[in-house]
C-alpha positions in Angstrom: 0.0 0.0 0.0 1.4 3.3 -1.0 2.4 5.9 1.6 0.1 8.6 0.3 -2.9 6.4 0.5 -2.5 6.4 4.3 -2.1 10.1 4.8 -5.7 11.0 4.4 -8.5 10.5 6.9 -8.3 10.8 10.7 -5.0 10.3 12.3 -4.1 9.6 15.9 -3.5 12.7 17.8 -1.0 10.8 19.9 1.2 10.0 16.9 1.0 13.4 15.2 -0.3 14.2 11.7 1.2 12.7 8.6 2.8 15.0 6.1 5.2 15.0 3.2 7.9 16.9 5.2 10.2 13.9 5.4 11.7 14.8 2.1 11.7 11.3 0.8 10.2 10.7 -2.6 7.4 8.1 -2.9 9.3 6.6 -5.8 12.5 6.0 -3.8 13.5 2.5 -2.8 13.1 3.4 0.9 9.5 4.5 0.3 8.7 1.3 -1.5 10.2 -0.8 1.3 8.3 1.0 4.1 5.9 3.9 4.6 8.5 6.3 5.9 6.0 8.8 7.4 4.1 6.2 9.3 7.3 4.5 10.5 8.7 7.9 11.7 5.5 8.7 13.6 5.5 5.2 15.3 9.2 5.5 16.2 8.6 9.0 17.8 5.7 7.6 19.7 7.5 4.5 20.9 10.8 6.1 21.9 9.7 7.5 25.3 8.3 4.1 26.2 11.5 2.3 25.2 13.5 4.7 27.3 11.2 4.4 30.3 11.0 0.7 30.4 14.6 0.1 29.7 15.7 2.4 32.5 13.4 0.9 35.0 14.5 -2.6 34.0 18.2 -1.6 34.3 17.6 -0.5 37.9 17.5 -4.1 39.0 19.9 -5.3 36.3 22.7 -2.9 37.3 22.5 -4.3 40.9 22.9 -7.8 39.4 25.9 -6.7 37.5 27.6 -5.2 40.5 26.8 -8.3 42.6 28.1 -10.6 39.8 31.6 -9.2 40.0 31.8 -10.3 43.7 31.7 -14.0 42.6 29.7 -16.8 40.8 27.5 -17.5 43.9 26.6 -13.8 44.3 25.7 -13.6 40.5 23.5 -16.6 40.7 21.8 -15.4 43.9 21.1 -11.9 42.6 19.8 -13.3 39.3 17.4 -15.6 41.2 16.3 -12.6 43.4 15.7 -10.5 40.3 13.7 -13.3 38.7 11.5 -13.7 41.8 10.9 -9.9 41.8 9.8 -10.1 38.1 7.5 -13.1 38.7 5.8 -11.7 41.9 5.4 -8.0 41.0 7.2 -6.3 38.2 5.5 -8.2 35.4 2.2 -6.7 36.5 3.5 -3.2 36.2 2.6 -1.0 33.2 4.9 1.9 32.5 3.8 5.4 31.4 4.7 6.7 28.0 4.8 10.4 28.7 8.1 12.0 27.6 8.9 13.8 30.9 8.7 10.5 32.7 11.4 9.1 30.5 13.8 11.8 31.7 12.7 11.0 35.3 13.6 7.3 34.8 16.9 8.1 33.2 17.7 10.2 36.2 16.7 7.4 38.6 19.0 5.0 36.7 22.0 7.4 36.9 21.4 7.8 40.7 21.1 4.0 41.0 24.4 3.3 39.4 26.1 5.6 42.0 24.2 4.1 44.9 24.9 0.6 43.8 28.6 1.2 43.5 28.8 2.9 46.8 26.8 0.3 48.8 28.5 -2.7 47.1 32.1 -1.6 47.2 32.4 1.2 49.8 30.5 -0.4 52.6 30.6 -3.9 54.2 27.2 -4.7 52.8 28.6 -6.3 49.6 25.9 -8.6 48.0 23.1 -7.2 50.2 24.1 -3.7 49.1 23.0 -4.4 45.6 19.5 -5.3 46.7 19.3 -2.3 49.0 20.5 0.0 46.2 17.7 -1.3 43.9 15.1 -0.8 46.6 16.3 2.8 47.3 16.3 3.6 43.6 12.8 2.3 43.0 11.5 4.4 45.9 13.3 7.5 44.4 11.5 6.7 41.1 8.2 6.4 42.9 8.6 9.7 44.7 9.9 11.5 41.6 6.9 10.3 39.5 4.5 11.2 42.3 5.9 14.8 42.4 5.6 15.0 38.7 1.9 14.1 38.8 1.3 16.6 41.7 3.1 19.5 40.1 2.8 19.0 36.3 0.3 21.2 34.5 -0.8 18.1 32.6 -2.8 17.0 35.6 -4.2 20.3 36.8 -7.7 19.3 35.8 -7.6 16.4 38.3 -6.8 18.6 41.3 -8.9 21.6 40.1 -12.1 19.6 39.8 -11.4 17.7 43.0 -11.3 14.0 43.5 -14.5 12.1 43.0 -15.8 8.5 43.2 -17.0 8.7 39.6 -13.9 6.7 38.2 -14.7 3.8 40.5 -17.9 3.2 38.5 -15.7 2.1 35.6 -13.5 -0.4 37.5 -15.3 -3.5 36.3 -15.3 -2.3 32.7 -11.5 -1.7 32.9 -10.9 -5.0 34.6 -12.4 -6.8 31.7 -9.6 -5.6 29.5 -6.9 -5.2 32.1 -7.0 -8.7 33.6 -6.7 -10.7 30.3 -4.0 -8.2 29.2 -2.1 -8.7 32.5 -2.4 -12.5 32.2 -1.2 -12.3 28.6 1.9 -10.4 29.6 2.6 -12.4 32.8 2.3 -15.8 31.1 5.1 -14.9 28.8 7.3 -13.3 31.5 6.8 -16.3 33.8 7.9 -18.7 31.1 11.2 -16.9 30.8 11.7 -16.8 34.6 10.8 -20.5 34.8 13.9 -21.3 32.8 16.0 -19.7 35.5 14.4 -21.9 38.1 14.9 -25.1 36.0 18.5 -24.1 35.5 19.0 -24.4 39.2 18.2 -28.2 39.0 21.1 -28.9 36.7 24.7 -29.9 37.4 27.0 -26.9 38.1 23.8 -25.1 39.0 25.5 -21.8 40.0 27.1 -21.3 36.6 24.1 -22.6 34.6 21.6 -20.4 36.6 23.8 -17.4 36.0 24.1 -17.9 32.3 20.4 -18.7 31.7 19.5 -15.6 33.8 21.9 -13.5 31.8 20.2 -14.7 28.6 16.8 -13.9 30.1 17.9 -10.4 31.1 19.4 -9.8 27.7 16.2 -11.0 26.0 14.2 -8.7 28.2 16.4 -5.6 27.5 16.1 -6.3 23.7 12.3 -6.8 24.1 11.9 -3.2 25.5 12.5 -2.0 21.9 9.7 -4.3 20.6 7.5 -3.3 23.6 7.7 0.3 22.7 6.8 -0.4 19.1 4.0 -2.7 20.4 2.4 0.3 22.2 2.6 2.3 18.9 1.0 -0.6 17.0 -1.7 -1.0 19.6 -2.5 2.7 19.5 -2.5 3.1 15.8 -4.6 0.0 15.2 -7.1 0.9 17.9 -7.4 4.5 16.6 -7.9 3.5 13.0 -10.4 0.8 13.8 -12.3 3.3 16.0 -12.3 5.7 13.1 -13.7 3.1 10.8 -10.5 2.7 8.7 -9.7 -1.1 8.7 -7.3 -0.8 5.7 -5.2 1.8 7.5 -5.2 -0.3 10.7 -3.8 -3.2 8.7 -1.3 -0.9 7.0 -0.1 0.4 10.4 0.4 -3.2 11.6 2.5 -4.2 8.6 4.6 -1.0 8.9 5.3 -1.9 12.6 6.2 -5.5 11.6 8.7 -4.3 9.1 10.2 -2.0 11.6 10.5 -4.8 14.2 12.3 -7.1 11.7 14.8 -4.3 10.8 15.4 -3.5 14.5 15.7 -7.2 15.4 18.4 -7.6 12.8 20.2 -4.5 14.2 20.0 -5.9 17.8 21.2 -9.3 16.6 24.2 -7.7 14.9 25.0 -5.7 18.1 24.9 -8.9 20.3 26.8 -10.9 17.7 29.7 -8.4 17.7 29.6 -7.5 21.4 28.5 -10.6 23.3 31.7 -10.9 25.2 31.7 -7.2 26.2 28.1 -7.6 27.4 28.8 -10.7 29.4 31.8 -9.1 31.0 29.4 -6.5 32.6 27.9 -9.4 34.6 31.0 -11.3 35.6 34.8 -11.5 35.4 34.6 -15.3 35.1 36.0 -16.7 31.8 33.8 -19.8 32.3 30.6 -17.7 32.4 31.6 -15.5 29.6 32.4 -18.5 27.4 29.1 -20.3 28.2 27.2 -17.1 27.4 29.0 -17.0 24.1 27.8 -20.5 23.3 24.2 -19.3 24.0 24.5 -16.3 21.7 23.4 -18.1 18.5 20.2 -19.2 20.2 19.6 -15.7 21.5 19.9 -14.3 18.0 17.1 -16.6 16.8 14.8 -15.9 19.8 15.2 -12.1 19.4 13.6 -12.3 15.9 10.6 -14.3 17.1 10.2 -12.1 20.3 10.2 -8.9 18.3 7.6 -10.2 15.9 5.3 -11.6 18.6 5.7 -8.3 20.6 4.2 -6.3 17.7 1.4 -8.9 17.1 0.6 -8.8 20.8 0.2 -5.0 20.5 -2.1 -5.5 17.6 -4.2 -7.9 19.6 -4.5 -5.4 22.4 -5.5 -2.7 19.9 -8.3 -5.0 18.6 -9.4 -6.0 22.1 -8.4 -9.6 21.7 -6.5 -9.9 24.9 -8.4 -13.0 26.0 -7.4 -14.8 22.7 -3.8 -13.8 23.0 -3.8 -15.0 26.7 -5.0 -18.5 25.5 -2.4 -18.5 22.8 0.4 -17.7 25.3 -0.8 -20.3 27.7 -0.9 -23.0 25.0 2.3 -22.2 23.3 4.6 -21.6 26.3 3.2 -24.1 28.8 2.0 -26.9 26.6 4.6 -26.7 23.9 7.7 -24.6 24.9 8.3 -25.6 28.5 7.7 -29.4 28.0 10.2 -29.3 25.0 12.6 -27.3 27.1 12.5 -29.8 30.0 12.8 -32.8 27.6 15.8 -31.4 25.7 17.5 -30.1 28.9 17.1 -33.1 31.2 16.4 -36.1 29.0 18.8 -35.3 26.1 21.3 -33.5 28.4 21.5 -30.3 26.4 21.3 -28.4 29.6 21.0 -24.6 29.1 21.0 -24.9 25.3 18.0 -27.3 25.6 16.1 -24.9 27.8 16.6 -22.1 25.3 15.7 -24.3 22.3 12.4 -25.1 24.1 11.8 -21.4 24.6 12.4 -20.8 20.9 9.8 -23.4 20.0 7.3 -21.7 22.3 8.1 -18.2 20.8 7.8 -19.6 17.2 4.4 -21.2 18.0 3.3 -18.0 19.7 4.3 -15.8 16.8 2.6 -18.2 14.3 -0.6 -18.3 16.4 -0.8 -14.5 16.7 0.0 -14.1 13.0 -2.7 -16.5 12.0 -5.1 -14.7 14.3 -4.5 -11.4 12.5 -4.6 -13.0 9.0 -7.9 -14.7 9.6 -9.5 -11.5 11.1 -12.3 -9.8 9.3 -10.9 -6.3 9.8 -14.0 -4.6 8.4 -16.2 -6.3 11.0 -13.8 -5.4 13.8 -13.8 -1.8 12.7 -17.6 -1.8 12.6 -17.8 -3.1 16.2 -15.2 -0.6 17.4 -17.0 2.3 15.7 -20.3 1.3 17.2 -18.7 1.0 20.6 -17.3 4.5 20.3 -20.7 5.8 19.4 -22.3 4.1 22.5 -19.6 5.6 24.7 -20.3 9.1 23.3 -24.0 8.7 24.0 -23.3 7.4 27.5 -21.0 10.5 28.1 
């Protein structure tokens, strides 16, 4: 679909208006490969979310890195603690995408690096200092964001009109979307963290746990790029369907998929060239660095599938299909991916490589299931339902 065909009609105010100011001819090879204007708008929208989520994730990860340089046992223990925190709380959290919050989170990360170094190396707390530093930094983030909400002009209308109980009337409506969406995300996060727990049952469990956890952390950091694009895809698809433009919704989805493939290749190249440098941030142990290098080819494969499924997951949220995506995630990870991982790791003695091969099978099946879901969708019908829903909401308002 040509770029100019998508510039007419209502556009999402969150993504800005499309124009021909990019200076790229519609006949150029780049314009034929991808809708440059649509891609630019999606990248500008997703960038704050990428920064915010990456910085918040790095708060815990930096603590793991400092602890890892104390020894193998400390690296394994801190990785397990980080995994437990992800499973029991952080996977439920949704980060804001407002640009000023991105700068707040960057500031929190910079402060955290200083606190972690001081508590780990300048005090007698050592390993415990890394955990304490993460806790302090998260509290600083909470207080900073709280002050932003209280003082920013963006939220003046909340305090000017006074607090009311009216929002509580919509709790059940929001939960119908929020709970399947939370389950959809958590089922995937928990599958990754389950690999870390399974690694602890293997011979030389300290090293294996550390390496698998490093792979999980690396995958999650890379996924933050896809997660930001996922939010853009979700917003674009939802807005265009609500405006009754199913063709534009499909076009936005395919543009985001192309972006995700290009970015996945870029991330793969970066890890391929710098995997030893990245591993050295976690540990000085040559054994751990070499074992991480042996896992790198599998990570390169999983990145591609994870980027694709991340975008398709955003599309499902934009269409309101969270319950279907939740079922796909449950089936592909826990009835396909994890059993294969256990079989390869423990029966065929492939150990950490076996765990990751099982995860790749789960990701491949998840991506295929979500892709089939989008291909089999009657987009016109979805747009009609979305438009009617919007009209009902206007009447209710």
